[in-house]
C-alpha positions as CSV (number, residue, x, y, z in Angstrom):
1,M,-40.3,100.2,-118.8
2,L,-36.4,99.6,-119.3
3,D,-35.3,96.1,-119.1
4,L,-31.3,95.9,-119.3
5,K,-31.4,91.6,-120.5
6,Q,-32.7,93.5,-124.3
7,I,-29.6,95.9,-124.2
8,D,-27.0,94.9,-127.8
9,K,-25.1,96.5,-130.2
10,S,-28.4,97.6,-131.9
11,W,-29.4,100.2,-128.7
12,T,-27.7,103.6,-128.8
13,L,-26.0,105.0,-125.7
14,F,-26.3,108.9,-125.4
15,L,-24.6,110.2,-122.7
16,D,-24.4,113.2,-120.0
17,R,-20.5,114.5,-119.6
18,D,-19.9,116.7,-116.0
19,G,-21.4,115.2,-113.2
20,V,-21.6,111.6,-115.2
21,I,-18.1,110.5,-117.3
22,N,-16.4,113.1,-114.8
23,H,-16.2,115.5,-111.8
24,E,-18.4,118.3,-112.2
25,K,-16.8,122.0,-111.1
26,Y,-20.1,122.8,-108.8
27,Q,-21.6,126.5,-109.9
28,D,-18.7,126.0,-113.1
29,Y,-17.4,125.2,-115.4
30,V,-14.7,122.9,-116.7
31,Y,-12.7,125.6,-118.8
32,N,-9.5,123.0,-119.8
33,Y,-8.6,119.6,-119.5
34,E,-6.3,120.6,-116.3
35,E,-9.5,120.5,-114.4
36,F,-11.1,117.6,-116.2
37,I,-11.7,114.5,-113.5
38,F,-12.7,111.3,-114.7
39,Y,-15.0,109.9,-112.2
40,D,-13.2,106.6,-110.5
41,G,-14.0,103.6,-112.4
42,V,-14.8,105.8,-115.5
43,R,-13.1,104.8,-118.4
44,E,-13.1,101.5,-117.1
45,A,-16.5,101.7,-117.3
46,M,-16.7,103.6,-120.9
47,K,-14.6,100.0,-122.5
48,T,-17.8,97.9,-120.8
49,L,-20.3,100.1,-122.7
50,A,-18.6,100.5,-126.0
51,D,-18.6,96.3,-126.4
52,L,-22.6,96.3,-125.0
53,F,-24.0,99.2,-126.9
54,G,-23.6,99.9,-131.1
55,L,-23.1,103.5,-130.5
56,V,-22.3,106.2,-127.5
57,I,-23.3,109.6,-127.6
58,L,-22.0,111.9,-125.9
59,T,-24.7,115.4,-125.2
60,T,-23.8,117.8,-123.0
61,N,-24.6,121.9,-122.3
62,Q,-22.1,123.6,-122.2
63,R,-23.2,127.1,-121.4
64,G,-19.4,128.4,-120.3
65,V,-18.9,129.2,-124.0
66,G,-22.2,130.4,-124.6
67,R,-21.4,133.0,-121.8
68,G,-17.7,133.8,-123.0
69,L,-16.1,132.4,-120.2
70,M,-14.4,129.7,-122.4
71,T,-14.1,129.4,-126.6
72,E,-15.2,126.9,-128.5
73,A,-11.7,125.1,-129.0
74,D,-11.4,125.3,-125.4
75,L,-14.0,122.9,-125.3
76,K,-12.8,120.8,-128.6
77,D,-9.2,120.8,-126.4
78,I,-10.8,118.9,-123.9
79,H,-13.2,116.8,-125.2
80,T,-9.7,115.7,-128.1
81,S,-7.8,114.5,-124.9
82,M,-10.9,113.0,-122.9
83,V,-12.3,110.7,-125.6
84,R,-8.0,109.5,-125.7
85,D,-7.7,109.1,-121.8
86,I,-11.3,106.8,-123.3
87,E,-10.1,105.1,-126.1
88,K,-6.5,104.2,-124.4
89,A,-9.2,102.0,-122.1
90,G,-10.6,100.6,-124.5
91,G,-13.3,102.6,-124.7
92,R,-15.0,104.6,-127.1
93,I,-17.3,107.8,-127.8
94,D,-18.7,107.9,-131.4
95,Q,-20.5,110.8,-131.5
96,I,-20.0,114.2,-129.1
97,Y,-22.9,117.0,-129.5
98,Y,-22.9,119.8,-127.5
99,C,-25.1,123.7,-126.9
100,V,-23.4,126.4,-126.2
101,A,-26.9,128.6,-125.7
102,N,-27.8,130.0,-122.9
103,D,-31.6,130.3,-124.8
104,A,-33.8,127.7,-122.6
105,G,-35.9,127.9,-125.8
106,D,-32.8,126.6,-127.7
107,P,-33.7,124.0,-129.6
108,N,-30.6,121.9,-128.8
109,R,-30.2,123.0,-124.8
110,K,-31.2,120.2,-122.5
111,P,-34.6,119.1,-122.2
112,N,-35.0,120.2,-125.2
113,P,-34.5,116.6,-127.2
114,G,-32.9,118.8,-130.1
115,M,-29.3,116.7,-129.8
116,I,-31.0,113.2,-130.3
117,F,-32.9,114.6,-133.1
118,Q,-29.7,115.7,-134.1
119,A,-28.1,112.3,-134.1
120,K,-30.7,110.5,-135.1
121,K,-30.1,112.1,-138.6
122,D,-27.0,112.2,-138.7
123,Y,-27.1,108.4,-137.9
124,P,-30.3,107.0,-139.4
125,A,-30.1,103.6,-137.7
126,I,-30.5,104.7,-134.0
127,D,-34.1,103.3,-132.9
128,L,-35.0,105.0,-130.5
129,Q,-37.5,103.3,-128.6
130,K,-33.5,100.8,-128.6
131,S,-31.7,104.2,-127.1
132,L,-31.3,105.8,-123.4
133,I,-29.4,108.6,-122.0
134,V,-27.4,108.9,-118.3
135,G,-27.4,111.8,-116.9
136,N,-26.9,113.3,-113.2
137,N,-30.1,116.3,-114.0
138,M,-33.3,116.4,-113.8
139,S,-33.2,118.1,-117.1
140,D,-31.6,114.7,-118.7
141,M,-34.4,112.8,-117.5
142,E,-36.3,115.1,-119.3
143,F,-34.2,115.7,-122.5
144,G,-34.2,112.0,-122.9
145,R,-38.1,111.6,-122.3
146,N,-38.8,114.4,-124.6
147,G,-37.4,112.6,-127.1
148,G,-38.7,109.3,-126.7
149,I,-35.8,107.0,-125.2
150,H,-35.3,105.9,-122.2
151,T,-33.2,106.9,-118.7
152,V,-30.6,106.1,-116.2
153,F,-30.1,108.8,-113.3
154,V,-26.9,108.9,-111.9
155,K,-26.4,109.8,-108.2
156,T,-22.9,111.6,-108.6
157,T,-24.7,115.2,-107.5
158,H,-27.5,114.7,-106.7
159,P,-28.3,111.7,-104.7
160,E,-30.9,113.5,-102.8
161,Q,-33.0,112.6,-106.0
162,A,-36.2,110.3,-104.9
163,V,-36.4,107.7,-107.3
164,P,-39.1,105.6,-108.7
165,H,-39.9,108.8,-110.3
166,P,-41.7,109.9,-113.6
167,A,-39.4,110.8,-115.6
168,I,-36.4,108.3,-114.7
169,D,-36.9,104.7,-115.9
170,L,-33.0,103.2,-114.0
171,A,-31.6,104.7,-110.9
172,F,-27.7,103.8,-110.2
173,N,-25.5,105.7,-107.5
174,T,-22.9,106.2,-110.6
175,L,-21.3,105.0,-113.7
176,P,-19.5,102.3,-113.7
177,D,-22.3,101.5,-111.2
178,F,-24.5,100.7,-114.5
179,A,-21.8,99.3,-116.2
180,K,-22.0,96.7,-113.7
181,A,-25.0,95.9,-113.7
182,L,-25.0,95.7,-118.0
183,Q,-22.3,92.9,-117.3
184,K,-24.7,90.9,-114.8
185,K,-27.8,90.9,-117.4
C-alpha cells in the first residue's frame, strides 16, 4: 500500500501528460502549444512535487505522431514550451519519455512498462518500490502495475472511476489535489 508519509527525495514521480498536466482534447490530440492548456494549479503543484521527489519523469503515449497527424518536432516543441512554463513556476521535469507507436504490442506503449524500464536503465538509482505513476486512465494504472510501481489515479477525465480498485493505490480529483495531500503528510 502507498503511504504518502514515506515519500521523500529518494522517490521517483512518473507523470502522464494529457489529462493530468493539461486538458486532454476529446478523441483528438494536442497538436501545438497554443492547444496545450494547463489545468488550474498544475504549475504550482509541479513546484511542490519537484521539492518532494528526487526525479520527475513524464511518460506519455503520443500516437498522433505515429498516425502522421503531427511530427516529432511538433511534439518536442510542445514539450520544450511546457517544461519552460513549469520551470518558470519553480517546478521541473527531469526527463520525458514518449511512445508514438500505434501497435499495442510495442513495449513502450502504455500499459506496457517499457518507458519505466527505460527510465530505470537511464537512471539506475531509481528504486521501483519508491516510484509512482500519476495518470488519468486505467492504462496508466496498468502501466504502473506492469512496471512494479505504485499508482495514483486522478479523476480529471474519468470522474466516474470506481475506487477502491485493484490497480489503483490512491485516487485524487486532480494533480494539485495530490500535491496538497503530500504537503499535509
